[in-house]
C-alpha positions in Angstrom: -0.2 0.1 -0.3 1.4 3.5 -1.0 2.1 5.8 2.2 3.7 9.3 2.0 6.9 9.5 3.3 6.6 13.0 4.9 3.9 15.1 6.1 2.3 17.6 3.5 2.4 21.1 5.1 -0.6 23.0 5.6 0.2 25.5 2.5 0.6 22.8 -0.2 -2.8 21.2 1.2 -4.6 24.5 1.2 -3.1 25.3 -2.4 -4.8 22.2 -3.6 -7.9 22.9 -2.3 -8.3 25.8 -3.5 -7.7 24.9 -7.1 -10.1 22.4 -7.0 -12.4 24.8 -5.6 -11.3 27.4 -8.0 -11.9 24.7 -11.0 -15.7 24.0 -9.7 -16.4 27.8 -9.7 -15.0 28.1 -13.3 -17.2 25.4 -14.1 -20.3 26.7 -12.6 -19.4 30.3 -14.2 -19.6 28.9 -17.8 -22.8 26.6 -16.9 -24.7 29.6 -16.1 -23.6 31.3 -19.2 -24.5 28.8 -21.6 -28.0 28.3 -19.8 -28.4 32.1 -20.3 -27.1 32.1 -23.8 -29.9 29.2 -24.4 -32.7 30.5 -22.6 -32.4 33.9 -24.4 -32.0 32.0 -28.1 -28.4 33.4 -28.9 -26.7 30.2 -28.3 -23.9 29.6 -31.0 -21.9 26.4 -31.1 -23.9 24.7 -28.3 -26.2 22.2 -29.9 -29.3 21.1 -27.7 -32.5 18.7 -28.8 -36.0 20.5 -29.2 -38.7 18.4 -29.1 -41.5 19.0 -31.5 -43.9 18.8 -29.1 -42.8 21.3 -27.1 -42.7 23.8 -30.1 -46.7 22.9 -30.7 -47.7 23.6 -26.7 -45.9 27.0 -26.6 
């Protein structure tokens, strides 16, 4: 079983955590941006299925 040779410093641990959380924040921002563009009808380069039954109801 793999065991670390030395204790990881708090700074390294916090840096790794900050990077991980930063990636999540960027992904959430992109998802929100794509969602807004789809709802406004200005989506370019993003393909999403549109069912014909939804168009008839609206």
